[in-house]
Each structure stands twice: as C-alpha cells, then as structure tokens.
N, C-alpha and C positions, 0 to 999 in steps of 0.2 A: 326178809323183814316180815314180821307178823304184827298186825295191829288188831286189837279187840276193842269192841265198843258194846258194853252191856247197858241196857236201860230197863227201867221198870215204870210202867204207867198203868194206874187203875188195875193192879193185880196181874197185868200182862208183862211179860219180859221179852226182850229181843236181844239177839247176840249176832253181831256181824264180825267177819274177819277178812283180812286180805292176805294174799300170798303172791309170791313170784312164781311164774311158770318155770318148769324145768328147762335148762338150756338145751339147745339143739345138740345132737350127738356129733360133736366136732372131733377132728383128729386129736385136738388137745385133750378133750375129756376122755376119749377112747384110750389115750396114752397114760391115763392116771390109774394108779392102783386104788383099790377100795379104801385103803387108809388115807391116801391123798384126797380122794373125793370127800370123805367124811370130815377130814380136817379142814378142807375148803368150805364145806357147809357150816362147820363150827365157827370159822372166821368170817362167814357171810360173803365169801368171794364166789361161792356157788349157792344157789337158793336151797333152802331146806325142803324136805319132802312136804308137799301140801297137806298130807294127812295130819301132820303134827299141828298145824294151825287149826285144822278142822276140829280136832279133839282137845287141843289145849295142852300139848306137851312139847318139850324141846330137848335137843341134844346139848349136853353140858360138858362132857368129857370124852375124849377119844385117844386111845393108845392102841398099839398093836395087840390084838387079841381081846380087847375090852372096851366097852363104851358105857356111858351113863346118860340116861334120860331123866328128866323130871317132868311130872305131870300134875295138873291142877284139877282136882275133882270139882264138881259144882252141881247145882240143881238142874242144869241143862242136860246132864248125863243120867238122870234118874230113870229107873225101870218102874213098872207098875207097883212094886212093893215099897218104893220110896228109898231104895238104896241105889248107889251108882251101878249102872249096868256092868255086868262082867265083861262085856265086849271092850270096855275102856281098858281094863286091866289086861285082857288078852292082847289087845292091839299094842299097848305099851310093852308088854313082854315080847311079842313077836318082833317089834321094832328093835329092841335091844338085842335079842337073840340073833336076828339076821344081820344086824349091823356089826356085832362082834365077829361073826364069820366074815363079813365083808372086809374088815380091817386086815385080814390075812390073805386076801385074794390079789393076784397080780393084775396088771392092766389088761383090759379086754376080757376079763373073766367075770361072770355074773353068778348069781345063786337064786334059788327059789325054795321056799319052805315046802317040804313034803309031809312033815309031821310036826304038830304043835301040841305039847302037853301042858295044860295049865291047871294049877292047884290054887284055889282061893281059900285062904285060911282065916280071914277077918273081913267083916263088911266094911265097905267104904261108903261114907255118908256124904251128903251135899256139902257139909261144913268141914269135912276132913281136910287138913292142910296138905300142902304139896307132898307128893310121893316121889321117891327116888328109885329108879329101876337100873340095876347094875347087871350088865350082860358080859359073859365070858365065853370065848370060843374054847372048846375042849379038844376038838379034833378037826383039822381041815386037811382032807386028803384030795386025791385026784378027782373023785367023782361024788363024794359025800362029805358032809361036815356036820358036827354036832356042837351045841352050845347050851349053857344053862344061865338062868337069870333069876333075880330076886327083886321084889318090890317091897320097900320099907318106907315107913313114915319118916319124913325129914324132921318132924317135930318130936317123935317118940322112939324112933329106931325099931319099932315093932314090925314084924313080918306081916304083910298083907296078902302076898301071893308069891308063887315061884313057878318056874316052868322050864321046859327043855324043848329043843327042836332038833330035827334032822333036816338038813338042806341038801338039795342036789346042786352040785357045782357044775356050772355051765361054761365049759372052756371053749374058746374059739375053734371053729372047724379047720 
C-alpha cells in the first residue's frame, strides 16, 4: 500500500509517503519464481518495492518476459534546470528492465544490473502527465540476461526515453 500526502503552505511544499517493509525471506518466498513474486506484488499480497513509493511509480502489468510500470512526474523531482531529473527516468527504466528479466527467473534465482544504458529523447517537466515504461526481456541465460524498455507518455504516446540492460543471473550455489 502506498499513500501520498502533498501540501503547499506559504510557498513551501511537503510530500510524505508510506510503504510496507519487504517480507522476511521465508521458505514460501524463496520457493516463488520471479514471475510469481511480481504477480503477488501486483495483487498486493506481497509489498511493492519501497523505491516505487519514494519516487512515485507503480507496477501495473506483469507477464512472462514483460512488465509495465507507470510513473508520475512532479515538481518534487526537478533538477536545477527546472526539468525532471534524469535519475527518475533511469530508475523507472532500470526497474522495468530488471523486472522483465525477473519474470523469467526460477525460484531461488536473483539478478543484479551490471550495465544500464539510458537514452533520454524528450524533456520531462513537472506538469508532464503520467509516463508508461514497458520492459521486455530479450535473453535470459544461465549467467547473463538482457532487456530493453521504453518510456512513453500515457497522454500523447510520445517516446521520452529508452534503455537497455545487461544483468548477471545469480543462481543458488
């Protein structure tokens, strides 16, 4: 469950959020495939990653080999130039890329990003409506995996960013 509360008083703004901590690594969780874990997070039977509530994005679709996240830009994400910081897009892409890989991993197997390539093609402003990030696993092998993702506007369908990843696949010893 994620709850946001934004307030503005005398030109100052505040933003608070809540999140559920990750569950203990129980035999039940260890016995779940990556796809099962992400589907449980989507159904809210497992908590979502806390990073999502911190930055304001959410998992909206999960299938084997693909995921969709949606994110909400805002003035709390601005850089010194007055545009949404590229780290927001990079994190949204990294989440979709890694999660797409995760959907194809068996129980007990993890991954970590070892390479992230991000291409930002259009600025994101504080008032840009929600963005949709679609990630697709391209290759999931024994030791490495690759994926690609695109960030498009939910309101205009325009491409805002795209990226690729290489992940190390961490199989149990």
